[in-house]
C-alpha positions in Angstrom: 93.8 56.5 136.0 91.1 58.4 134.2 91.7 57.4 130.6 89.5 60.1 129.2 91.5 62.7 131.1 94.8 61.3 129.8 93.4 61.2 126.3 92.4 64.9 126.5 95.9 65.7 127.8 97.6 63.9 124.9 95.3 65.5 122.4 96.4 68.9 123.4 100.0 68.0 122.6 99.0 67.0 119.1 96.7 70.1 118.7 99.7 72.3 119.2 101.0 71.3 115.8 99.3 73.5 113.1 99.4 70.5 110.7 96.9 68.7 112.8 93.2 69.2 111.8 91.5 67.0 114.3 92.1 64.4 117.1 89.6 61.6 117.5 89.3 59.3 120.5 88.5 55.8 119.4 88.5 52.2 120.7 87.0 50.9 123.8 87.3 54.2 125.7 85.2 56.1 123.2 82.5 53.4 123.5 82.7 53.2 127.3 83.7 49.6 127.0 87.1 50.0 128.6 88.4 48.1 131.6 91.6 48.0 133.7 93.4 46.4 130.8 92.4 49.0 128.2 94.7 51.4 126.4 93.9 54.7 124.6 93.5 54.9 120.9 93.9 58.3 119.2 93.4 59.1 115.5 95.3 62.1 114.4 94.1 63.8 111.2 96.8 65.7 109.4 96.6 68.4 106.6 99.9 67.2 105.2 102.2 64.2 105.9 103.8 64.4 109.4 107.5 64.3 109.8 109.2 62.0 112.3 109.7 65.0 114.5 106.0 65.9 114.3 105.1 62.4 115.6 107.8 62.3 118.3 107.4 65.7 119.8 104.0 65.0 121.6 105.5 61.8 123.0 108.5 63.6 124.4 106.2 66.3 125.9 104.2 63.5 127.6 107.4 61.8 128.9 106.4 58.8 126.9 108.4 55.6 126.3 108.1 54.5 122.7 107.1 50.9 122.1 106.6 50.9 118.3 107.2 53.5 115.7 106.2 52.5 112.2 106.9 54.3 108.9 104.1 55.1 106.4 102.4 51.9 105.3 98.9 51.2 104.1 98.0 54.9 104.1 98.8 55.3 107.8 101.7 56.2 110.1 101.4 54.5 113.5 103.2 54.4 116.8 102.5 53.3 120.4 104.0 54.5 123.7 103.5 54.4 127.4 103.0 57.4 129.6 101.7 57.5 133.2 101.5 53.7 133.1 99.0 53.7 130.2 99.6 52.6 126.6 98.6 54.9 123.8 98.0 53.7 120.3 98.3 56.5 117.7 97.0 56.2 114.2 98.0 59.1 111.9 96.1 59.7 108.7 95.8 62.5 106.2 92.4 63.9 106.5 91.9 63.3 102.8 92.7 59.6 103.3 90.0 59.3 105.9 87.5 61.0 103.6 88.4 58.6 100.8 88.1 55.5 103.0 84.7 56.6 104.2 83.6 57.2 100.6 84.8 53.7 99.6 82.7 52.2 102.4 79.6 54.4 102.1 79.4 55.1 98.4 81.1 52.0 96.9 80.0 49.6 99.6 83.5 48.1 100.3 83.2 45.4 103.0 86.9 45.5 103.8 87.2 45.2 107.6 90.1 47.6 108.0 88.1 50.3 106.2 85.0 49.4 108.2 87.1 50.0 111.4 87.9 53.5 110.3 84.2 54.1 109.6 83.3 52.6 113.0 85.9 54.8 114.7 84.4 57.9 113.2 80.9 56.8 114.0 81.6 56.0 117.6 84.5 58.2 118.3 84.7 61.3 120.5 86.1 64.5 118.9 88.9 65.9 121.1 89.7 68.6 118.6 88.5 69.6 115.1 84.9 69.0 116.1 83.4 70.6 113.0 85.5 68.4 110.7 84.7 65.3 112.7 81.0 66.1 112.8 81.0 66.4 109.0 82.6 62.9 108.8 80.1 61.6 111.3 77.3 62.7 109.2 78.7 60.8 106.2 78.7 57.5 108.2 75.5 58.1 110.1 73.4 56.0 107.7 74.5 52.5 106.9 73.5 51.7 103.3 71.4 48.6 102.4 74.0 47.9 99.7 76.8 47.7 102.2 74.7 45.4 104.4 74.2 43.1 101.4 77.9 43.3 100.5 78.9 42.3 104.0 76.6 39.3 104.0 77.9 38.1 100.6 81.5 38.6 101.8 81.1 36.4 104.8 78.3 33.9 103.9 80.6 31.3 102.4 81.9 29.0 105.2 84.6 26.5 105.3 83.8 23.1 103.9 86.4 21.3 106.0 85.4 17.8 107.2 85.0 19.0 110.7 83.6 15.7 112.0 86.7 13.9 110.8 88.8 16.4 112.7 86.8 15.7 115.8 87.3 12.0 115.5 91.0 12.4 114.8 91.3 14.7 117.8 93.0 17.1 115.5 92.3 20.0 117.9 94.4 22.7 116.4 92.7 22.6 112.9 89.3 21.8 114.4 89.3 25.0 116.6 90.7 27.0 113.7 87.7 26.0 111.6 85.4 26.8 114.4 87.0 30.2 114.9 86.8 30.9 111.1 83.1 30.0 111.2 82.5 32.4 114.1 84.4 35.1 112.3 82.1 34.7 109.3 79.0 34.7 111.5 80.1 38.0 113.1 80.6 39.4 109.6 77.2 38.4 108.4 75.5 39.7 111.6 77.4 43.0 111.3 75.9 43.4 107.9 72.4 42.3 108.9 72.4 44.8 111.8 74.0 47.5 109.7 76.8 47.8 112.2 80.3 48.9 111.2 83.0 46.4 112.2 84.7 47.7 115.3 87.8 45.5 115.1 89.3 43.3 112.3 89.3 40.3 114.6 85.9 41.1 116.0 87.3 42.0 119.4 84.7 42.9 122.1 82.4 40.3 120.8 79.9 40.4 123.7 79.5 44.2 123.6 79.2 44.1 119.8 76.5 41.4 119.9 74.6 43.3 122.7 74.1 46.2 120.3 72.5 44.0 117.7 68.8 43.3 117.4 68.7 40.8 114.5 70.4 37.8 116.0 69.7 34.2 117.1 68.4 33.9 120.6 71.1 34.0 123.4 73.7 34.4 120.7 76.6 35.5 122.8 76.3 32.7 125.4 75.9 30.1 122.6 78.9 31.3 120.7 80.9 31.3 123.9 79.8 27.7 124.7 81.3 26.6 121.3 84.8 27.1 122.8 84.0 26.0 126.3 81.8 22.9 126.0 82.5 19.4 124.8 83.7 19.6 121.2 80.9 17.2 119.9 78.2 19.4 121.5 80.0 22.5 120.3 79.9 21.5 116.7 76.2 20.7 116.8 75.5 24.1 118.4 77.6 25.9 115.9 75.8 24.3 113.1 72.4 25.3 114.6 73.6 28.9 114.9 74.8 28.9 111.2 71.4 27.7 110.0 69.6 30.3 112.2 71.7 33.1 110.8 71.0 32.0 107.3 67.3 32.0 108.1 67.6 35.6 109.3 69.3 36.5 106.1 66.5 34.9 104.1 63.9 36.8 106.1 65.6 40.2 105.9 67.0 40.0 102.4 65.0 37.5 100.4 66.7 38.8 97.2 70.0 37.2 98.3 70.2 33.6 97.0 71.9 31.7 99.8 70.7 28.2 98.7 74.2 27.3 97.4 75.9 28.1 100.7 73.2 26.4 102.9 74.1 23.0 101.6 77.8 23.7 101.7 77.6 24.9 105.3 76.7 21.5 106.5 80.2 20.8 107.5 79.6 17.9 109.9 80.7 15.4 107.3 80.2 11.6 107.8 83.1 9.3 107.3 83.2 7.8 103.9 83.7 4.1 103.2 84.9 3.6 106.7 88.0 5.7 106.1 89.1 8.4 108.5 
C-alpha cells in the first residue's frame, strides 16, 4: 500500500468540507521514516469547531472502521480508523489554536513536548491542502530560537538521584530500568535542545532516526544508548553514566552561560552502599 497515495485520498475527503482550511501529513510518512508497521497521521486545520458529523463524514466516504473517537480535550478533537487495511490517526485543531501553540513555542520558548510535537509536525509535515497557510506556519517554525534551546536543556538537565547501584545489587529490575529509561528520556530532551531540533514524539519514538539528524552528540550515541538496554546491567550503568557526563560537557561547550555544576554532582547516580546496608 502506498501510504502517501492513501493520505492524499483521505485529504480530499476532508477538503470537501468548507470549514477545513488545511490538511497536513505528519508523522513517519512525512519524514520518509515509515515502514510496514506505520500508520498515517493527518492534521486537519478547521476555521470553526467541527461537528461530530463533520468528523465522521470523511470516514464514511473512505469506508473506514472507527477505532477511537474522542471528544474535544486539550485543544484537540481526535479519532482513528482503519481503511484499506491501514490505520489513520486524525488530529483536528482550530487553525487559531495551531498558531497559538507555535507562538508559545517560538516566542515564549515553551519546552512542553506536546507543543513541540505540533511545531515539529508543521516543520516536517507535507501540505496536502491549504499550502499557503501551512507555508506561513512553516516560516514561523523555520528558525529554532537560542532561548528555546536553553529552555529545553534546563527542562531536562536534572536527572534522577535514585540509588541505582543499590537497585542493581538488589536485582530490582523494574525500577532499575525505569530509572535508566528516565535518564535516556532526559538525554534526548537535552540533545534536542542542543541541536535545535523540535521533539518529534512525546516519548522520543524513532530514536535512531532522530539522533541521526543531530550533529552535536557524543560519538556513536545511538549504538551506545541501545546497548544500555541490551548489555549486562552493570556495564550498562557505567556506559550510561559516561554518556551523561559527555552530554554535560557538550552543554558546557555550547552554552557556557548555563550553570550545570549543581546537576553534574547530582547526576552521579551510581551510589555506593552506606554502612554495609543495602
